[in-house]
SEMIMAR-49347 format. One record per residue (C-alpha): residue in three letters; x, y, z. Coordinates in steps of 0.001 Angstrom, whole numbers, plus 500000, padded with zeros to 6 digits. Layout:
residues N
<type=ALA	u=X	v=Y	w=Z>
...
***
This chain:
residues 421
<type=MET	u=201485	v=944157	w=160851>
<type=LYS	u=204929	v=942835	w=161286>
<type=VAL	u=206425	v=939538	w=160143>
<type=LEU	u=209444	v=937078	w=160264>
<type=ILE	u=209908	v=934534	w=156793>
<type=SER	u=212411	v=932342	w=157523>
<type=GLY	u=213918	v=930927	w=154438>
<type=ALA	u=214926	v=932057	w=151643>
<type=SER	u=214922	v=929805	w=148695>
<type=VAL	u=211658	v=929829	w=146680>
<type=ALA	u=209015	v=930323	w=148678>
<type=GLY	u=210083	v=932649	w=151242>
<type=PRO	u=211029	v=935704	w=148936>
<type=VAL	u=207786	v=935168	w=147295>
<type=LEU	u=205012	v=935860	w=150129>
<type=ALA	u=207470	v=938327	w=151613>
<type=TYR	u=207791	v=940487	w=147932>
<type=TRP	u=203792	v=940228	w=148281>
<type=LEU	u=203597	v=941246	w=151909>
<type=ASP	u=205305	v=944177	w=150821>
<type=ARG	u=203356	v=945298	w=148157>
<type=TYR	u=200349	v=945268	w=150863>
<type=GLY	u=202267	v=947841	w=152975>
<type=VAL	u=203030	v=944054	w=155607>
<type=GLU	u=206140	v=944938	w=157829>
<type=THR	u=208429	v=941954	w=156517>
<type=THR	u=211812	v=940135	w=157454>
<type=VAL	u=213491	v=937634	w=155721>
<type=VAL	u=215649	v=934950	w=158459>
<type=GLU	u=217895	v=933279	w=156377>
<type=ARG	u=220399	v=930423	w=157725>
<type=THR	u=222709	v=930658	w=154805>
<type=PRO	u=225083	v=933641	w=154604>
<type=ALA	u=224352	v=934739	w=151788>
<type=LEU	u=222396	v=933696	w=148482>
<type=ARG	u=223907	v=931197	w=146213>
<type=HIS	u=223135	v=933298	w=142542>
<type=GLY	u=222977	v=931142	w=140037>
<type=LEU	u=225109	v=928258	w=141116>
<type=GLY	u=224309	v=925136	w=143027>
<type=GLY	u=220733	v=923094	w=143032>
<type=HIS	u=218747	v=921222	w=140444>
<type=ALA	u=216954	v=922072	w=137471>
<type=VAL	u=213083	v=923349	w=139348>
<type=ASP	u=210217	v=924104	w=136426>
<type=LEU	u=207528	v=926253	w=136837>
<type=PHE	u=204337	v=926252	w=135085>
<type=GLY	u=200126	v=926750	w=135883>
<type=PRO	u=199417	v=929188	w=138440>
<type=ALA	u=203645	v=929317	w=139398>
<type=THR	u=203892	v=931312	w=136305>
<type=ASP	u=200748	v=933688	w=136236>
<type=VAL	u=202133	v=934761	w=139806>
<type=VAL	u=205666	v=935443	w=138275>
<type=GLN	u=204325	v=937324	w=135368>
<type=ARG	u=201901	v=939377	w=138311>
<type=MET	u=205356	v=939819	w=139794>
<type=GLY	u=206725	v=942014	w=136237>
<type=LEU	u=209478	v=938601	w=136672>
<type=TRP	u=208038	v=936718	w=133871>
<type=ASP	u=210928	v=938225	w=130519>
<type=GLU	u=213677	v=937448	w=133681>
<type=ILE	u=212958	v=934225	w=134426>
<type=THR	u=212333	v=933221	w=130279>
<type=ALA	u=215980	v=934647	w=129987>
<type=SER	u=218237	v=932468	w=132422>
<type=ARG	u=215990	v=929439	w=131925>
<type=THR	u=219295	v=926685	w=131150>
<type=MET	u=217572	v=926106	w=127137>
<type=ILE	u=217833	v=922326	w=127279>
<type=GLU	u=216593	v=920800	w=124170>
<type=GLU	u=217045	v=917024	w=123945>
<type=LEU	u=216549	v=914057	w=126352>
<type=THR	u=218511	v=911417	w=126169>
<type=ILE	u=218333	v=907917	w=127440>
<type=GLU	u=220312	v=905765	w=127821>
<type=ARG	u=220557	v=902003	w=128942>
<type=SER	u=222083	v=898961	w=129375>
<type=GLY	u=221511	v=896058	w=126181>
<type=GLY	u=218955	v=899218	w=124321>
<type=ARG	u=219149	v=901994	w=122365>
<type=PRO	u=219412	v=905283	w=122829>
<type=VAL	u=216433	v=907098	w=123080>
<type=HIS	u=215950	v=910723	w=121823>
<type=VAL	u=213099	v=913221	w=123427>
<type=ASP	u=212312	v=916046	w=122570>
<type=LEU	u=211458	v=918266	w=125071>
<type=GLY	u=210640	v=921970	w=123764>
<type=ARG	u=207925	v=920457	w=121876>
<type=LEU	u=207036	v=917936	w=125487>
<type=TYR	u=207020	v=921368	w=127544>
<type=ALA	u=205462	v=922803	w=124848>
<type=GLY	u=202344	v=920655	w=124885>
<type=MET	u=202095	v=920174	w=129320>
<type=SER	u=201708	v=924334	w=128639>
<type=ASP	u=201814	v=927454	w=126512>
<type=GLN	u=204263	v=929194	w=129642>
<type=HIS	u=206637	v=927137	w=130882>
<type=VAL	u=210328	v=927398	w=131883>
<type=GLU	u=212498	v=925445	w=133775>
<type=ILE	u=215328	v=927466	w=135540>
<type=LEU	u=218208	v=926849	w=138004>
<type=ARG	u=216607	v=927161	w=142133>
<type=GLY	u=219820	v=929134	w=142247>
<type=GLU	u=219023	v=931679	w=139973>
<type=LEU	u=215456	v=931818	w=140506>
<type=THR	u=216129	v=932036	w=144469>
<type=ARG	u=218356	v=935279	w=143137>
<type=ILE	u=215040	v=936843	w=139971>
<type=LEU	u=213117	v=936121	w=143039>
<type=SER	u=214972	v=937921	w=146751>
<type=ALA	u=216336	v=940369	w=144107>
<type=ALA	u=213045	v=941841	w=143346>
<type=ASP	u=211277	v=941192	w=147212>
<type=PRO	u=212651	v=945385	w=149094>
<type=SER	u=212181	v=942898	w=152166>
<type=GLU	u=214924	v=943101	w=154818>
<type=TYR	u=216889	v=940731	w=155417>
<type=LEU	u=218914	v=938355	w=157972>
<type=PHE	u=222095	v=936674	w=156579>
<type=GLY	u=223787	v=934134	w=158492>
<type=ASP	u=221176	v=933426	w=160950>
<type=SER	u=218934	v=931173	w=162356>
<type=ILE	u=215396	v=930557	w=164928>
<type=THR	u=216221	v=929442	w=167682>
<type=SER	u=212719	v=929541	w=169843>
<type=LEU	u=209459	v=930555	w=168886>
<type=THR	u=207637	v=931922	w=172136>
<type=ASP	u=203632	v=932806	w=170541>
<type=ASP	u=201241	v=934170	w=173232>
<type=GLY	u=198427	v=934586	w=171913>
<type=ALA	u=199255	v=938686	w=170772>
<type=GLY	u=202821	v=938252	w=169724>
<type=VAL	u=205395	v=936405	w=168585>
<type=ASP	u=208931	v=936679	w=170857>
<type=VAL	u=211391	v=934997	w=168374>
<type=THR	u=215418	v=934644	w=169525>
<type=PHE	u=218022	v=934583	w=166850>
<type=GLU	u=221386	v=933007	w=167351>
<type=ARG	u=223313	v=936433	w=166344>
<type=SER	u=219836	v=938574	w=166331>
<type=GLU	u=218882	v=940684	w=169453>
<type=PRO	u=215466	v=939148	w=170319>
<type=ARG	u=212496	v=940395	w=168330>
<type=ARG	u=208786	v=940533	w=168228>
<type=PHE	u=206673	v=940224	w=165516>
<type=ASP	u=202679	v=939757	w=164833>
<type=LEU	u=203279	v=936626	w=162890>
<type=VAL	u=205977	v=934067	w=162064>
<type=ILE	u=205813	v=932290	w=159105>
<type=GLY	u=207985	v=928857	w=157571>
<type=ALA	u=208772	v=928651	w=154388>
<type=ASP	u=212421	v=927237	w=155370>
<type=GLY	u=212069	v=924186	w=153506>
<type=MET	u=211801	v=920568	w=154025>
<type=HIS	u=213679	v=920036	w=157544>
<type=SER	u=211879	v=923387	w=158293>
<type=ASN	u=213510	v=924448	w=161864>
<type=VAL	u=210319	v=926830	w=162343>
<type=ARG	u=208581	v=923357	w=161712>
<type=ARG	u=210870	v=921739	w=164151>
<type=LEU	u=210804	v=925099	w=166831>
<type=ALA	u=206310	v=924860	w=166282>
<type=PHE	u=204985	v=921882	w=165323>
<type=GLY	u=207214	v=918926	w=165944>
<type=PRO	u=209897	v=916842	w=165159>
<type=GLU	u=210028	v=915878	w=161402>
<type=GLU	u=210354	v=912096	w=161980>
<type=SER	u=206940	v=911654	w=163202>
<type=MET	u=205220	v=913918	w=159892>
<type=ARG	u=207729	v=912345	w=156924>
<type=ARG	u=206438	v=910491	w=154727>
<type=HIS	u=209231	v=908359	w=153281>
<type=LEU	u=208859	v=907488	w=149449>
<type=GLY	u=211604	v=905177	w=149462>
<type=GLY	u=214037	v=907507	w=147448>
<type=TYR	u=216929	v=909834	w=146632>
<type=LEU	u=217951	v=912283	w=144925>
<type=ALA	u=222254	v=914314	w=145066>
<type=VAL	u=222924	v=917077	w=142814>
<type=TYR	u=226701	v=918386	w=142540>
<type=SER	u=228308	v=920365	w=139979>
<type=LEU	u=231788	v=920025	w=137822>
<type=PRO	u=233879	v=920725	w=135367>
<type=ASN	u=232457	v=920235	w=132351>
<type=LEU	u=233447	v=917468	w=131326>
<type=PHE	u=231159	v=916024	w=128023>
<type=ASP	u=230110	v=919725	w=126860>
<type=LEU	u=226516	v=918001	w=126345>
<type=GLY	u=225211	v=921933	w=124550>
<type=THR	u=221485	v=921775	w=125101>
<type=ARG	u=221359	v=918305	w=125190>
<type=MET	u=220936	v=916567	w=128820>
<type=LEU	u=222488	v=913115	w=128859>
<type=THR	u=221171	v=910185	w=130686>
<type=HIS	u=221873	v=906819	w=131858>
<type=GLN	u=218841	v=904297	w=133826>
<type=SER	u=218714	v=900553	w=135528>
<type=VAL	u=216603	v=899199	w=137797>
<type=ASN	u=216083	v=901679	w=140589>
<type=ARG	u=218965	v=903832	w=139712>
<type=LEU	u=219202	v=907204	w=137300>
<type=VAL	u=221701	v=908777	w=136659>
<type=GLY	u=222268	v=912021	w=134326>
<type=THR	u=224191	v=915226	w=133626>
<type=TYR	u=223596	v=918250	w=131895>
<type=SER	u=225717	v=921701	w=131378>
<type=VAL	u=224852	v=925030	w=133468>
<type=ARG	u=225709	v=928517	w=130498>
<type=GLN	u=225517	v=930578	w=133262>
<type=THR	u=228528	v=928978	w=134803>
<type=GLY	u=229898	v=926795	w=131643>
<type=GLN	u=230122	v=924017	w=134068>
<type=SER	u=227533	v=920521	w=134097>
<type=ARG	u=225543	v=919222	w=136770>
<type=ALA	u=225496	v=915249	w=137619>
<type=MET	u=222893	v=913947	w=138854>
<type=PHE	u=222278	v=910928	w=141084>
<type=LEU	u=218272	v=909045	w=141289>
<type=PHE	u=218119	v=905937	w=143249>
<type=ARG	u=216012	v=903505	w=145403>
<type=THR	u=217523	v=901608	w=148560>
<type=ALA	u=214925	v=899000	w=149870>
<type=THR	u=215731	v=901210	w=153752>
<type=GLU	u=215928	v=903777	w=154642>
<type=LEU	u=219025	v=905392	w=154961>
<type=GLU	u=219844	v=906221	w=157949>
<type=TYR	u=222181	v=910014	w=158002>
<type=ASP	u=222787	v=913363	w=159186>
<type=HIS	u=221124	v=915636	w=156468>
<type=ARG	u=223560	v=918889	w=157489>
<type=ASP	u=226437	v=916430	w=157293>
<type=LYS	u=227716	v=916775	w=153866>
<type=ASP	u=230640	v=914489	w=154209>
<type=GLN	u=229016	v=911612	w=154978>
<type=GLN	u=226290	v=912289	w=152552>
<type=LYS	u=229174	v=911950	w=150213>
<type=ARG	u=230403	v=908980	w=150336>
<type=LEU	u=226930	v=907039	w=150909>
<type=LEU	u=226371	v=908580	w=147381>
<type=ALA	u=229986	v=906746	w=146609>
<type=LYS	u=228845	v=903577	w=147995>
<type=GLU	u=225435	v=903909	w=146051>
<type=PHE	u=227136	v=903703	w=142503>
<type=ARG	u=230604	v=902791	w=142446>
<type=ASP	u=230070	v=899664	w=141047>
<type=TYR	u=227583	v=901200	w=138543>
<type=GLY	u=229751	v=901504	w=135175>
<type=TRP	u=228142	v=904271	w=131870>
<type=ARG	u=229918	v=907196	w=132842>
<type=VAL	u=229698	v=907503	w=136758>
<type=PRO	u=233083	v=907114	w=137492>
<type=GLN	u=234406	v=910793	w=135992>
<type=LEU	u=231146	v=912267	w=137649>
<type=LEU	u=232119	v=911632	w=141056>
<type=GLU	u=235508	v=912203	w=140193>
<type=HIS	u=235006	v=915786	w=140751>
<type=LEU	u=232391	v=914177	w=144011>
<type=GLU	u=234457	v=915241	w=146377>
<type=ALA	u=235921	v=919189	w=145656>
<type=ALA	u=231948	v=919681	w=144857>
<type=ASP	u=230693	v=922466	w=147460>
<type=ASP	u=227165	v=922740	w=146737>
<type=PHE	u=226217	v=919356	w=147157>
<type=TYR	u=222948	v=918787	w=147843>
<type=PHE	u=221509	v=915170	w=148891>
<type=ASP	u=218341	v=914558	w=150152>
<type=ALA	u=215405	v=911748	w=150654>
<type=ILE	u=212574	v=911734	w=147790>
<type=ALA	u=210265	v=912692	w=150885>
<type=GLN	u=206814	v=913897	w=151426>
<type=ILE	u=205534	v=916212	w=154351>
<type=THR	u=202450	v=915024	w=155560>
<type=LEU	u=201296	v=918200	w=157861>
<type=ASP	u=197426	v=917894	w=159009>
<type=THR	u=197355	v=921900	w=158944>
<type=TRP	u=200384	v=924089	w=158210>
<type=GLN	u=199491	v=926995	w=161258>
<type=ARG	u=199636	v=927030	w=165562>
<type=GLY	u=199017	v=930122	w=166663>
<type=ARG	u=200225	v=933036	w=164830>
<type=ILE	u=202802	v=930479	w=163052>
<type=GLY	u=202762	v=929671	w=160284>
<type=LEU	u=204186	v=927166	w=157329>
<type=VAL	u=204128	v=927197	w=153845>
<type=GLY	u=205970	v=925124	w=150205>
<type=ASP	u=207918	v=922416	w=151445>
<type=ALA	u=208124	v=923969	w=155059>
<type=GLY	u=204567	v=922954	w=155121>
<type=TYR	u=203065	v=919834	w=152238>
<type=CYS	u=206561	v=919386	w=150616>
<type=PRO	u=204953	v=916702	w=147805>
<type=ALA	u=208806	v=915547	w=147284>
<type=PRO	u=211991	v=916557	w=146009>
<type=ALA	u=212817	v=915686	w=142250>
<type=VAL	u=208937	v=914504	w=141467>
<type=GLY	u=207729	v=917338	w=140044>
<type=GLY	u=205256	v=920395	w=140802>
<type=GLY	u=207223	v=921208	w=143702>
<type=THR	u=208247	v=924601	w=143313>
<type=SER	u=205277	v=925822	w=140681>
<type=LEU	u=203918	v=925445	w=144445>
<type=ALA	u=205521	v=927204	w=146798>
<type=VAL	u=205803	v=929820	w=144756>
<type=ALA	u=201274	v=929755	w=143631>
<type=THR	u=200784	v=928335	w=147870>
<type=ALA	u=202731	v=931286	w=148929>
<type=TYR	u=201141	v=934276	w=147189>
<type=ILE	u=197992	v=933509	w=147524>
<type=LEU	u=199639	v=933383	w=151711>
<type=ALA	u=200275	v=936961	w=151523>
<type=GLY	u=197235	v=937857	w=150694>
<type=GLU	u=195011	v=935749	w=153462>
<type=LEU	u=197145	v=938073	w=155860>
<type=ALA	u=196625	v=940974	w=154134>
<type=ALA	u=192931	v=940741	w=153895>
<type=HIS	u=192553	v=939459	w=157073>
<type=GLY	u=195619	v=939442	w=159453>
<type=PRO	u=196475	v=936678	w=161566>
<type=ALA	u=192987	v=935047	w=161072>
<type=GLY	u=194635	v=935059	w=157405>
<type=LEU	u=195642	v=932146	w=158111>
<type=ARG	u=193072	v=929604	w=158423>
<type=SER	u=191646	v=931497	w=154851>
<type=TYR	u=195063	v=930890	w=153280>
<type=GLU	u=194269	v=927038	w=154618>
<type=LEU	u=191486	v=926857	w=153534>
<type=LYS	u=192206	v=927993	w=150300>
<type=VAL	u=194651	v=925831	w=149556>
<type=ARG	u=194347	v=922790	w=150842>
<type=ARG	u=192694	v=921056	w=147862>
<type=MET	u=195793	v=922371	w=145857>
<type=VAL	u=197826	v=920230	w=148907>
<type=ASP	u=196055	v=917261	w=149059>
<type=LEU	u=196138	v=916345	w=145281>
<type=SER	u=200346	v=917158	w=145349>
<type=ARG	u=200377	v=914690	w=147469>
<type=ALA	u=199720	v=911780	w=145148>
<type=ILE	u=201921	v=913065	w=142820>
<type=GLY	u=205434	v=911226	w=144643>
<type=PRO	u=204258	v=908081	w=144889>
<type=LYS	u=203188	v=907450	w=141171>
<type=VAL	u=205993	v=908907	w=139812>
<type=MET	u=208880	v=907825	w=141559>
<type=GLY	u=207626	v=904694	w=138690>
<type=THR	u=208704	v=906532	w=136545>
<type=ILE	u=211258	v=908644	w=137007>
<type=ILE	u=213228	v=905954	w=138751>
<type=PRO	u=212520	v=902607	w=137283>
<type=GLY	u=211688	v=899732	w=139440>
<type=GLY	u=212037	v=896956	w=136752>
<type=PRO	u=213047	v=895114	w=133581>
<type=ALA	u=209707	v=896389	w=131958>
<type=ALA	u=209386	v=900414	w=133389>
<type=LEU	u=212578	v=899973	w=131746>
<type=ARG	u=212349	v=899423	w=128004>
<type=LEU	u=208423	v=901729	w=128268>
<type=LEU	u=209235	v=904717	w=129927>
<type=PRO	u=211775	v=905245	w=128137>
<type=LEU	u=209973	v=905216	w=124778>
<type=ALA	u=206548	v=906568	w=126092>
<type=ALA	u=208987	v=909647	w=126695>
<type=SER	u=209526	v=909914	w=123239>
<type=VAL	u=206385	v=908989	w=121727>
<type=VAL	u=204192	v=912193	w=124109>
<type=PRO	u=206783	v=914405	w=122324>
<type=LYS	u=204868	v=913978	w=118906>
<type=LEU	u=201497	v=913866	w=119549>
<type=PRO	u=199069	v=916815	w=118206>
<type=THR	u=199253	v=919265	w=120890>
<type=PRO	u=195535	v=918883	w=121777>
<type=VAL	u=196096	v=915228	w=123157>
<type=GLN	u=199426	v=916056	w=124435>
<type=ARG	u=196797	v=919380	w=126716>
<type=PHE	u=193979	v=915923	w=127773>
<type=ILE	u=196994	v=914049	w=128646>
<type=TRP	u=198319	v=916569	w=130550>
<type=SER	u=195504	v=917381	w=132732>
<type=GLN	u=194928	v=913851	w=133909>
<type=ASN	u=198125	v=913821	w=134753>
<type=ALA	u=198492	v=914952	w=139056>
<type=VAL	u=201120	v=917510	w=138596>
<type=GLY	u=198515	v=919057	w=136453>
<type=LYS	u=195350	v=918541	w=138262>
<type=ALA	u=197712	v=919458	w=141891>
<type=LEU	u=198747	v=923170	w=140454>
<type=GLY	u=195278	v=923329	w=138254>
<type=SER	u=193277	v=922751	w=141359>
<type=THR	u=192693	v=926575	w=142185>
<type=PRO	u=191656	v=929287	w=140437>
<type=LEU	u=194621	v=932284	w=141693>
<type=PRO	u=192574	v=935219	w=143877>
<type=ASP	u=192717	v=938375	w=142953>
<type=TYR	u=194633	v=940479	w=145159>
<type=SER	u=195426	v=943646	w=144060>
<type=ALA	u=192282	v=946039	w=145369>
<type=LEU	u=194662	v=945214	w=148331>
<type=THR	u=197757	v=946806	w=146635>
<type=LYS	u=199417	v=949534	w=148151>
<type=SER	u=203670	v=950072	w=146891>
<type=PRO	u=204665	v=951063	w=143427>
<type=SER	u=203427	v=948383	w=140535>
<type=PRO	u=205370	v=945258	w=139788>
<type=GLY	u=208645	v=945050	w=137524>
<type=SER	u=209352	v=948916	w=139949>
<type=PRO	u=213648	v=949255	w=141188>
<type=ALA	u=213900	v=947294	w=144450>
<type=ASN	u=216622	v=948839	w=146762>
<type=PRO	u=216275	v=945491	w=149128>
<type=VAL	u=217568	v=946505	w=153405>
<type=GLN	u=219900	v=943120	w=154045>
<type=SER	u=222172	v=942830	w=157053>
<type=GLY	u=225292	v=940173	w=154712>
<type=GLY	u=223347	v=940448	w=152247>
<type=PRO	u=224923	v=938998	w=148740>
<type=GLY	u=228712	v=938159	w=149479>
<type=ALA	u=229418	v=940667	w=152506>
<type=THR	u=229761	v=938711	w=155996>
<type=PRO	u=227581	v=938968	w=158420>
<type=ALA	u=227781	v=941191	w=161253>
<type=PRO	u=229391	v=939121	w=164636>
***
């Protein structure tokens, strides 16, 4: 069986790794010329079944060694005293195993463990499914035929657009936006993240120890949905500068470095609400199929867990595994859709009452006994979603060497290389 995966961020490399372990010939195509190792992207969390998956991959020690090491959160508000949150105790209360890591670092680790063929600097232009296989054309590479094609290419999935239709018909906007970019380490924060909240606005900054830089993060709500091109970074920078030009606090210093940021990320806090993630021999995994919304929590762990399950089902059942995978992850995905609307009210205060109470609640929870914190977490929408589906054991399908063994990826235009014309 030959499988093409579009996307080399999180779900793509996890899926490719496990398919290779099960003896499936796998190719990964990625639009960017090379992976941004350790740079760009915001901090993401791994917990619940995702930690079990990366442990089975033999990557847990490397991932924990690459964690952000942000230990304290300071929340400032106009007219209020700063609130300090012990993140170490908060995370320990959530789970015995939790790690916060930069998305770029996670991508680096996952892709380095995967020996699949990678086509960097390329993208799919057409998919023709004739029932026995899928003929694929690319922007740069020669046409090829695969038994299956999987879209693991994020909320703005190219595979989903080609096989399922326009994004607008399956996107649910939750009313907010997220922006992240790197800049010089202006405030020497060490292991502390500094934030400032106001009604409908949140700004944060934290140090990135791997690069010696820092990262700025902006979240905001708007009364109406913004119109912009998700690939036009200059347009998005102008939108962000306009939204925060009169904010005050340390924002003017942060915005001074906006124009020069080459890793700028901006997107709507929105969900993908497809009812099915398969169409013939084409399937979707992670944010491409069921993004719970950026910034609300759980999306990265959901992508890791579901990619693992998809690989096992395909190895066990061939193309029919697309259907069994959908059945197995359905409850996890459905519960994850409840996360966004609930969390939006906590991460971006919607009124004066939330602005007063939420920081205080965040500081109190880590001080509670661990069993009480675990109970609170078990009732949380993210905890319920990720804990709803036990990970199957597919070890009997394994054909390649044990997890954690050295890999020598075959990479066309791999990291640091210029793609061939």
